[in-house]
N, C-alpha and C positions, 0 to 999 in steps of 0.2 A: 560701803557704798557701791563698790563694783558689783557685788553679788546682787544687789537690788536692781541694778541696771540689766544684768544678764537675765534675771527672772522676768523683768518687764518685757524684754525682747523675746523670751521663750514662751510667752503666753499664747496658748492656742486660740484661734479665732473660729467660732462656730456660727453658722447661720442655719436656722430652721427653715429650709427652703419651702416646705409645705405650708408653714404658717405665713411666711412672707408672700407667697403666691396667693394664698387665700385672702390676705389683707388687701393686696393690690387689685385683685379681681373685683372686690367689692367697690373699689374706687374708680374703676375703669370709666364709668359713665357719669361720674360726678362733675359738676361744673369746674371744680378746681383742678381736675386732672384729665378732662375729656380730650381725646384726640380723635377727630373725625375719621372714620374708616378703620380705626385700629381694632383688631380682634383680640380675644383672649390669647390666642396663639402668638400674635405679635408681641403682646405684653410679656408673656412667659419667656420668649426667646431673649428679649432685651434685658429683662430682669436677671435671668440666669447668667448672661454675659457680664452684667454689672456686678452681681454678687461674686462671681468667679474672680473678677478683677479686684474686688475688695479683699477677698481672702488671699490672693496672691501678692497684693501690693498695699496692705493695710497700713504700713508705716510710711508710705509716700504721700506727698501732697497730690491733689487731683491734677494740678497743672503738669506734674511730672509724668503722669500716666495717661493723660488725655489723648495724645497722639496714637498710642498703641490701642487704647480702648476704642477710639473712633474707628481705627482700621479694622478691629475685630468686629465691631458692630456693622460696619459696611460689608464685611466679608460674609458674616453669618445671617445678617438681616437686611439684605440689600433692597428688598421691596416693601419694607414696613413703612406705614405712614407716620410712625413715630420718628420724627426727624432728630438730627443731632442736637438741635436746640432743646429738645425735650429730654435728652439723655445727658444733661450737664450736671454740674456739682449739686444742684438742688435735688436731683434724683440720687446722686452718689451719697448724699448726706442723709437721706431719708431712711426710715426703717432701722436696720441694725447697724448702720454706718455710724 
């Protein structure tokens, strides 16, 4: 049993960033995801930070990493029209999450 636990924790996490960016770019202007004023560049920056956080903290609950994720987003994407409300668990659970 212990070896199964170790193996589960040793599993590598991989995100195909090109495929993820391509998918989300197609959704940028859909009614379900539209953010007025957001550009592809805004979307790319936010997604890259989000996927980086997923890879670094994939074993943690969103609530545990939310403060540091919010700080990183504010530091690297301070002027994006994609507000924190749009960068919440619904986004964290989308795609490869």
